[in-house]
C-alpha positions as semicolon CSV with decimal commas, in nm:
position;residue;x (nm);y (nm);z (nm)
1;M;19,597;3,766;6,969
2;S;19,586;3,807;6,592
3;A;19,714;4,118;6,416
4;I;19,364;4,221;6,306
5;I;19,233;4,199;6,662
6;K;19,529;4,408;6,781
7;I;19,477;4,677;6,519
8;L;19,105;4,699;6,595
9;L;19,177;4,727;6,968
10;A;19,439;4,996;6,902
11;R;19,192;5,186;6,684
12;D;18,918;5,174;6,945
13;L;19,153;5,289;7,221
14;L;19,298;5,575;7,016
15;L;18,956;5,693;6,900
16;D;18,846;5,701;7,262
17;L;19,160;5,851;7,418
18;L;19,215;6,113;7,146
19;K;18,853;6,172;7,041
20;L;18,870;6,551;7,066
21;D;19,206;6,572;6,885
22;I;19,140;6,357;6,575
23;S;19,099;6,511;6,232
24;S;19,074;6,182;6,038
25;H;19,151;5,815;6,056
26;S;19,174;5,523;5,816
27;L;19,214;5,152;5,867
28;N;19,361;4,906;5,620
29;K;19,244;4,572;5,758
30;R;19,426;4,374;5,492
31;G;19,759;4,536;5,574
32;K;19,671;4,570;5,943
33;E;19,763;4,939;5,934
34;L;19,596;5,232;6,104
35;K;19,659;5,599;6,030
36;I;19,525;5,874;6,251
37;T;19,577;6,242;6,173
38;L;19,541;6,484;6,460
39;L;19,411;6,840;6,440
40;N;19,762;6,970;6,517
41;G;19,904;6,793;6,207
42;I;20,069;6,499;6,384
43;S;20,010;6,162;6,216
44;L;20,006;5,829;6,394
45;Y;20,082;5,507;6,211
46;I;20,006;5,179;6,387
47;V;20,106;4,847;6,226
48;F;20,075;4,487;6,345
49;N;20,151;4,162;6,169
50;D;20,083;3,798;6,246
51;F;20,445;3,741;6,356
52;N;20,394;3,942;6,679
53;Q;20,571;4,241;6,528
54;Y;20,442;4,595;6,566
55;S;20,528;4,955;6,494
56;Y;20,387;5,272;6,650
57;T;20,502;5,589;6,476
58;I;20,434;5,946;6,582
59;Q;20,519;6,155;6,273
60;Y;20,552;6,524;6,355
61;S;20,621;6,649;6,002
62;Q;20,711;6,517;5,658
63;S;21,080;6,525;5,750
64;K;21,190;6,160;5,765
65;L;21,350;6,175;6,110
66;N;21,096;6,408;6,270
67;R;20,926;6,114;6,428
68;I;20,932;5,879;6,724
69;R;20,888;5,512;6,640
70;F;20,847;5,220;6,875
71;D;20,885;4,877;6,719
72;N;21,030;4,528;6,736
73;F;21,083;4,463;6,364
74;D;21,458;4,423;6,398
75;D;21,653;4,287;6,692
76;H;22,007;4,410;6,629
77;W;21,983;4,709;6,863
78;N;22,190;4,692;7,181
79;V;21,925;4,806;7,430
80;P;21,797;4,631;7,744
81;S;21,444;4,603;7,600
82;N;21,563;4,425;7,281
83;P;21,390;4,349;7,046
84;H;21,160;4,633;7,158
85;H;21,322;4,969;7,089
86;C;21,244;5,334;7,027
87;H;21,381;5,537;6,736
88;I;21,421;5,879;6,891
89;Q;21,312;6,202;6,727
90;N;21,552;6,365;6,478
91;S;21,810;6,089;6,515
92;K;21,905;5,749;6,379
93;D;21,980;5,632;6,734
94;V;21,757;5,408;6,942
95;V;21,685;5,373;7,313
96;S;21,501;5,118;7,524
97;S;21,128;5,106;7,475
98;P;20,845;5,078;7,726
99;M;20,629;4,916;7,454
100;E;20,579;4,542;7,421
101;G;20,340;4,500;7,129
102;N;20,028;4,474;7,347
103;P;19,788;4,749;7,235
104;G;19,594;4,735;7,562
105;S;19,895;4,857;7,761
106;D;20,093;5,029;7,482
107;I;19,832;5,265;7,339
108;P;19,779;5,461;7,665
109;K;20,160;5,504;7,684
110;L;20,166;5,619;7,322
111;V;19,896;5,877;7,395
112;D;20,109;6,007;7,683
113;Y;20,400;6,058;7,439
114;I;20,172;6,242;7,197
115;K;20,040;6,475;7,466
116;Q;20,388;6,569;7,595
């Protein structure tokens, strides 16, 4: 599945699953990036590329580490789910990730993290 198809699928799922919580959203098709801002101030950044890499970021504030990010952009992390990993909130450490770069299964999991 191409990056543009993935980003469009992610957008449609998020707009459906978070429809009552969304303040705004924007899609950069060229860069295959999606930003969704929620009414509570949380921002979501979803990125895909054509090399099967992805990043899902839940940004809680403007503080750099006040986020949770799931991605597979780098594979040097010593976790069982490598190259998939999760940058934990307020830390430079990572843990295993339940995400796999498939928006159909990942986006509902991401929504669960947001609603916790």
